[in-house]
C-alpha positions, 0 to 999 in steps of 0.5 A, spaced: 500 500 500 502 506 497 504 511 503 500 517 502 505 524 501 504 529 507 501 535 505 503 542 507 499 546 512 496 551 508 496 556 515 504 555 514 504 558 507 506 565 506 504 565 498 498 562 496 495 560 488 493 567 488 500 570 488 499 574 494 503 574 500 499 572 507 500 576 513 498 573 520 497 566 518 491 566 513 487 572 516 490 578 511 492 577 504 497 583 502 494 586 496 499 592 495 495 598 497 491 594 503 489 588 505 484 583 503 480 579 509 478 572 506 473 570 512 469 576 511 470 577 503 472 584 503 477 589 504 480 590 511 480 597 510 477 603 506 478 604 498 484 609 498 481 612 492 475 613 496 468 614 492 472 615 486 473 607 486 465 606 487 461 608 493 462 601 496 468 603 499 470 596 502 467 591 497 472 587 493 471 584 486 464 588 485 462 583 491 462 577 486 469 574 486 467 568 482 465 572 476 469 578 477 477 580 477 481 586 479 487 585 475 492 591 476 486 596 478 486 598 470 479 599 467 475 599 461 469 604 459 464 598 462 468 599 469 466 606 469 459 604 469 460 598 474 462 603 479 456 607 478 452 601 480 456 597 485 451 598 490 446 593 486 447 585 486 451 584 480 449 580 474 442 581 475 436 585 471 436 590 476 444 591 475 443 591 468 438 596 468 442 601 473 448 600 468 443 602 462 440 608 466 447 610 468 450 610 461 443 614 459 445 620 464 452 620 463 455 624 457 460 621 452 465 627 455 463 625 463 464 617 461 471 618 458 473 623 464 471 618 469 475 613 465 481 617 465 481 619 472 481 611 474 487 610 470 491 616 472 490 614 479 492 607 478 499 610 475 503 607 470 507 601 474 504 596 469 509 599 463 515 598 467 520 592 464 517 594 457 523 595 452 525 602 449 523 604 442 529 604 437 530 611 435 531 609 428 531 603 424 535 602 418 534 597 412 539 591 410 542 590 404 536 586 402 531 592 403 528 589 409 528 593 415 533 591 421 528 590 426 531 590 433 531 584 438 525 584 442 521 587 437 516 585 431 514 589 425 507 590 423 506 587 416 505 593 411 498 590 409 496 589 416 498 596 417 494 599 412 488 595 414 488 597 421 488 604 419 494 605 423 498 611 419 491 614 417 486 614 423 490 611 429 497 614 428 496 619 422 503 621 419 507 614 421 509 610 415 510 603 419 510 600 426 514 596 431 511 592 437 515 589 443 514 581 443 507 580 445 504 575 450 496 574 450 494 578 456 501 582 457 502 590 456 506 591 449 510 597 447 508 600 440 513 604 436 511 608 430 516 611 425 516 616 419 521 614 413 525 620 411 528 622 405 535 618 407 531 612 407 531 611 415 525 610 419 525 615 425 521 614 431 515 619 432 516 621 439 510 626 440 504 628 437 498 624 434 502 620 430 506 617 436 505 610 438 501 609 445 503 603 449 497 598 450 495 595 456 493 589 453 497 586 447 491 581 444 486 579 449 481 585 451 485 590 447 479 593 444 476 595 451 482 597 455 485 601 449 482 602 443 475 603 445 477 609 450 481 612 444 475 612 439 471 615 444 477 621 445 477 621 438 470 623 437 470 628 442 475 631 439 472 632 432 466 635 436 470 640 440 476 642 435 472 644 429 473 637 425 480 635 428 481 629 431 487 631 435 485 635 441 484 635 449 481 628 450 486 625 445 492 628 449 489 626 456 488 619 453 496 619 451 497 621 458 495 614 461 497 610 454 504 614 453 508 614 447 515 612 448 521 616 446 526 611 446 533 612 450 531 620 450 531 620 442 530 627 439 523 630 439 520 628 432 527 627 429 525 626 422 531 630 418 
């Protein structure tokens, strides 16, 4: 008969599967800005963002830890509506009605500014570790671009199909992105080809690249949808221009990378 293997005592473990440290046995989970108490199913202290993070200051995961997550504390436009209704039982008809009413009573500008404030309060720690954009990219003798290690070049056909050089980053000629994972952040670098045939990094302005919180999974709600909303608000506010105050706010929380102190928009 096989002798059963001894199992670890969970009360003695310092790190559980949720990758958060424990303090005081199993009573408190260290989650960065405050402690989570599993026995109570709530945070140990008040939300450091106060009501900006929702009216239920002690609630966690919208009171639904099975169906909801709070990864890194970064947000989508839908999360803004969730926080307007965090006092309603989630995933019920009342909750859906509350969200519909919240959206109906909120202008596009209010929705974007609420999203921006949540993102700004979260900070940019999630961008740490991403590689800097090369200041310039040259061609090899065979005509192909010499793409640096840790980066990939978006194909020219996909670049045009996604409107990267016209709608999202007007004036740019091609794009490099850092190597990507399914849910990881990803660096975006936009380049303008000069008369000398070299691609120079666009460091500022509408054509510059914006770092993505999600490289693939949930990329649209986290990165594209807020950008689209900012663009539409600027068209209405700046006499037809789609680069104005709202897009500039977006770039503050999805900032362009200027490489290793590359000259500002250095195209000769």
